[in-house]
C-alpha positions, 0 to 999 in steps of 0.5 A: 759716889755711892756711900756704904751703910757703914758710912764710909764712901765706896769710889766712883767706878771709872769707865774707859774707851779701849782700843785693840790694835795690831803693831804694825812692825810685829803683827802682834795685838795689844790693848790701848786706852784711847782718848781720841774721840774720832777714833775708829776701826781701821784707823792708824795710830802711833802708840807706845811699845815695849819697856822703852815706850818707843813710838810705833805704828798701829792699825786699830781693829777694835774699840770697846766704849764704856769699859769698867775698870773691873772688866778690862780685857788686861789688867788697868794698870798695864794699859798704856794710852794711845798717843795720836793718829798717824799722818 
């Protein structure tokens, strides 16, 4: 935690692992937060998709580790989390 000169506290910066995936049914690229420690490019995963958060298959195209919440490729509040690796 960092303290400001005025005596307040500046919140800690969080970092995330982000995965860019291709939704297999549409070919659409999307970014997701990943908490899967063994995730690799090329893996197939199950992700929430659309307003209904329907479970769909996707292929991992890119993984960015240690991404600060200030520099995410899309707004952090719009990112969803990968559910799991596909069977």
